[in-house]
C-alpha beads as a LAMMPS data file, in Angstrom:
LAMMPS data file: protein, C-alpha beads

168 atoms
167 bonds

1 atom types
1 bond types

-500.0 500.0 xlo xhi
-500.0 500.0 ylo yhi
-500.0 500.0 zlo zhi

Masses

1 110.0

Atoms # bond

1 1 1 76.115 26.156 264.586
2 1 1 73.361 24.456 266.574
3 1 1 72.237 20.983 265.597
4 1 1 68.556 20.338 264.832
5 1 1 67.925 18.404 268.063
6 1 1 69.204 21.325 270.146
7 1 1 67.181 23.833 268.113
8 1 1 64.031 21.778 268.690
9 1 1 64.685 21.646 272.444
10 1 1 65.129 25.427 272.513
11 1 1 61.930 26.041 270.518
12 1 1 59.986 23.657 272.798
13 1 1 61.308 25.421 275.894
14 1 1 60.179 28.801 274.548
15 1 1 56.743 27.514 273.520
16 1 1 56.175 25.765 276.863
17 1 1 57.227 28.855 278.837
18 1 1 54.931 31.185 276.886
19 1 1 51.988 28.747 277.131
20 1 1 52.423 28.492 280.903
21 1 1 52.704 32.285 281.205
22 1 1 49.544 32.813 279.129
23 1 1 47.578 30.299 281.185
24 1 1 48.661 31.670 284.585
25 1 1 49.014 35.404 283.902
26 1 1 47.252 37.839 286.219
27 1 1 47.835 41.609 285.957
28 1 1 49.740 43.047 288.909
29 1 1 47.557 46.116 289.343
30 1 1 43.935 46.620 288.405
31 1 1 43.709 50.264 289.498
32 1 1 45.694 52.575 287.237
33 1 1 43.246 55.378 286.357
34 1 1 45.876 57.865 285.149
35 1 1 47.564 55.312 282.892
36 1 1 44.232 54.034 281.582
37 1 1 43.084 57.530 280.596
38 1 1 46.427 58.455 279.073
39 1 1 47.240 55.232 277.223
40 1 1 44.060 53.176 277.286
41 1 1 43.116 50.106 279.274
42 1 1 43.794 47.625 276.449
43 1 1 47.282 49.011 275.762
44 1 1 48.097 49.015 279.489
45 1 1 46.990 45.389 279.734
46 1 1 49.272 44.514 276.815
47 1 1 52.163 46.492 278.349
48 1 1 51.653 44.755 281.699
49 1 1 51.687 41.337 280.037
50 1 1 54.813 42.091 277.983
51 1 1 56.618 43.441 281.048
52 1 1 55.690 40.282 282.966
53 1 1 56.838 38.139 280.042
54 1 1 60.204 39.938 279.932
55 1 1 60.730 39.101 283.594
56 1 1 59.846 35.463 282.924
57 1 1 62.269 35.240 279.991
58 1 1 65.324 35.595 282.236
59 1 1 64.813 32.522 284.389
60 1 1 62.484 30.479 282.206
61 1 1 63.976 30.997 278.745
62 1 1 67.380 32.709 278.681
63 1 1 69.004 30.619 281.429
64 1 1 67.682 27.226 280.257
65 1 1 68.551 27.985 276.625
66 1 1 72.065 29.102 277.593
67 1 1 72.401 25.925 279.657
68 1 1 71.282 23.758 276.713
69 1 1 73.736 25.402 274.326
70 1 1 76.627 25.399 276.810
71 1 1 76.098 21.752 277.781
72 1 1 77.344 20.665 274.377
73 1 1 80.447 22.868 274.611
74 1 1 81.557 22.829 278.268
75 1 1 82.572 20.119 280.713
76 1 1 80.417 21.459 283.540
77 1 1 77.355 23.733 283.332
78 1 1 75.158 24.904 286.212
79 1 1 72.384 27.440 286.694
80 1 1 71.961 29.595 289.802
81 1 1 75.496 28.821 290.963
82 1 1 76.394 29.873 294.502
83 1 1 79.625 31.840 294.087
84 1 1 80.898 32.070 297.646
85 1 1 80.424 33.204 301.215
86 1 1 83.868 34.557 302.118
87 1 1 86.077 37.357 300.840
88 1 1 89.343 39.062 301.706
89 1 1 88.460 42.255 303.682
90 1 1 90.950 44.328 301.661
91 1 1 89.274 43.209 298.426
92 1 1 85.882 44.077 299.936
93 1 1 87.128 47.612 300.715
94 1 1 88.564 47.944 297.209
95 1 1 85.251 46.845 295.668
96 1 1 83.466 49.554 297.661
97 1 1 86.056 52.127 296.562
98 1 1 85.584 51.152 292.910
99 1 1 81.787 51.385 293.145
100 1 1 82.024 54.763 294.916
101 1 1 84.424 56.098 292.278
102 1 1 82.151 54.915 289.484
103 1 1 79.221 56.834 290.956
104 1 1 81.290 60.014 291.231
105 1 1 83.522 59.892 288.128
106 1 1 81.465 57.433 286.102
107 1 1 84.329 55.994 284.053
108 1 1 84.808 52.236 284.432
109 1 1 88.086 50.578 283.518
110 1 1 87.836 46.810 283.859
111 1 1 91.562 46.124 283.488
112 1 1 92.559 48.674 286.145
113 1 1 89.772 47.489 288.458
114 1 1 90.993 43.881 288.193
115 1 1 94.587 44.978 288.923
116 1 1 93.413 46.906 291.995
117 1 1 91.549 43.851 293.249
118 1 1 94.564 41.592 292.652
119 1 1 96.751 43.977 294.712
120 1 1 94.152 44.015 297.502
121 1 1 94.056 40.212 297.535
122 1 1 97.832 40.091 298.166
123 1 1 97.518 42.178 301.350
124 1 1 96.204 39.373 303.536
125 1 1 94.843 35.864 303.542
126 1 1 92.179 36.504 306.176
127 1 1 88.610 35.941 304.998
128 1 1 85.374 37.477 306.262
129 1 1 81.877 36.116 305.758
130 1 1 79.582 37.848 303.300
131 1 1 76.076 37.283 302.035
132 1 1 76.397 34.662 299.355
133 1 1 75.711 35.686 295.775
134 1 1 74.617 33.550 292.864
135 1 1 75.640 33.698 289.243
136 1 1 72.898 32.882 286.753
137 1 1 75.241 30.532 284.891
138 1 1 78.451 28.667 285.663
139 1 1 80.478 27.135 282.835
140 1 1 83.719 25.206 283.214
141 1 1 85.647 24.356 280.054
142 1 1 87.722 21.238 279.478
143 1 1 90.897 23.028 280.634
144 1 1 89.316 23.990 283.975
145 1 1 88.685 27.652 283.136
146 1 1 85.535 28.933 284.867
147 1 1 83.026 31.430 283.446
148 1 1 80.368 33.035 285.662
149 1 1 77.574 34.836 283.831
150 1 1 74.750 36.981 285.117
151 1 1 71.937 37.755 282.692
152 1 1 70.198 41.114 282.942
153 1 1 67.232 41.741 280.666
154 1 1 66.098 45.299 281.465
155 1 1 68.495 48.239 281.587
156 1 1 69.384 48.568 285.294
157 1 1 68.948 51.821 287.192
158 1 1 71.917 53.245 289.153
159 1 1 71.058 51.394 292.383
160 1 1 70.750 48.068 290.580
161 1 1 73.967 48.826 288.696
162 1 1 75.903 49.376 291.949
163 1 1 74.635 46.090 293.332
164 1 1 75.481 44.282 290.087
165 1 1 78.983 45.800 290.012
166 1 1 79.600 44.679 293.625
167 1 1 78.519 41.163 292.687
168 1 1 80.908 41.130 289.725

Bonds

1 1 1 2
2 1 2 3
3 1 3 4
4 1 4 5
5 1 5 6
6 1 6 7
7 1 7 8
8 1 8 9
9 1 9 10
10 1 10 11
11 1 11 12
12 1 12 13
13 1 13 14
14 1 14 15
15 1 15 16
16 1 16 17
17 1 17 18
18 1 18 19
19 1 19 20
20 1 20 21
21 1 21 22
22 1 22 23
23 1 23 24
24 1 24 25
25 1 25 26
26 1 26 27
27 1 27 28
28 1 28 29
29 1 29 30
30 1 30 31
31 1 31 32
32 1 32 33
33 1 33 34
34 1 34 35
35 1 35 36
36 1 36 37
37 1 37 38
38 1 38 39
39 1 39 40
40 1 40 41
41 1 41 42
42 1 42 43
43 1 43 44
44 1 44 45
45 1 45 46
46 1 46 47
47 1 47 48
48 1 48 49
49 1 49 50
50 1 50 51
51 1 51 52
52 1 52 53
53 1 53 54
54 1 54 55
55 1 55 56
56 1 56 57
57 1 57 58
58 1 58 59
59 1 59 60
60 1 60 61
61 1 61 62
62 1 62 63
63 1 63 64
64 1 64 65
65 1 65 66
66 1 66 67
67 1 67 68
68 1 68 69
69 1 69 70
70 1 70 71
71 1 71 72
72 1 72 73
73 1 73 74
74 1 74 75
75 1 75 76
76 1 76 77
77 1 77 78
78 1 78 79
79 1 79 80
80 1 80 81
81 1 81 82
82 1 82 83
83 1 83 84
84 1 84 85
85 1 85 86
86 1 86 87
87 1 87 88
88 1 88 89
89 1 89 90
90 1 90 91
91 1 91 92
92 1 92 93
93 1 93 94
94 1 94 95
95 1 95 96
96 1 96 97
97 1 97 98
98 1 98 99
99 1 99 100
100 1 100 101
101 1 101 102
102 1 102 103
103 1 103 104
104 1 104 105
105 1 105 106
106 1 106 107
107 1 107 108
108 1 108 109
109 1 109 110
110 1 110 111
111 1 111 112
112 1 112 113
113 1 113 114
114 1 114 115
115 1 115 116
116 1 116 117
117 1 117 118
118 1 118 119
119 1 119 120
120 1 120 121
121 1 121 122
122 1 122 123
123 1 123 124
124 1 124 125
125 1 125 126
126 1 126 127
127 1 127 128
128 1 128 129
129 1 129 130
130 1 130 131
131 1 131 132
132 1 132 133
133 1 133 134
134 1 134 135
135 1 135 136
136 1 136 137
137 1 137 138
138 1 138 139
139 1 139 140
140 1 140 141
141 1 141 142
142 1 142 143
143 1 143 144
144 1 144 145
145 1 145 146
146 1 146 147
147 1 147 148
148 1 148 149
149 1 149 150
150 1 150 151
151 1 151 152
152 1 152 153
153 1 153 154
154 1 154 155
155 1 155 156
156 1 156 157
157 1 157 158
158 1 158 159
159 1 159 160
160 1 160 161
161 1 161 162
162 1 162 163
163 1 163 164
164 1 164 165
165 1 165 166
166 1 166 167
167 1 167 168
């Protein structure tokens, strides 16, 4: 249950974000003759605004609200947390194998995937540099357990899914 002070902060964050978006919004494309004729210019303008608002929600509403809520329940809370820049090369190969298998067989199994990665991590201690990734949210509880969360608002396409799975 959220206390009233926290609820008010959340509501204010949402209101402020929408006001800013309304005051600064500019449509991405002004030339869409096929869409305009098919759907209508006013409906396309509304669609464009809603799509833009959905994008804004991720970083300007969902993350800050999650941070506000988590701050009262976790010892340490951060947004846009840099996860790391090094990885075991065997784990990197196993991640690629898992992603490849998912695109061909399409059946994920989180528990088996984690076990495969744990086995790969035991093969060697050597680390290689990788492009750093960020998690949208980092929570650490009072026992030191860490939670990394990535928020995705739209349904990802297959390319975005592969990238997201690699990050996980």
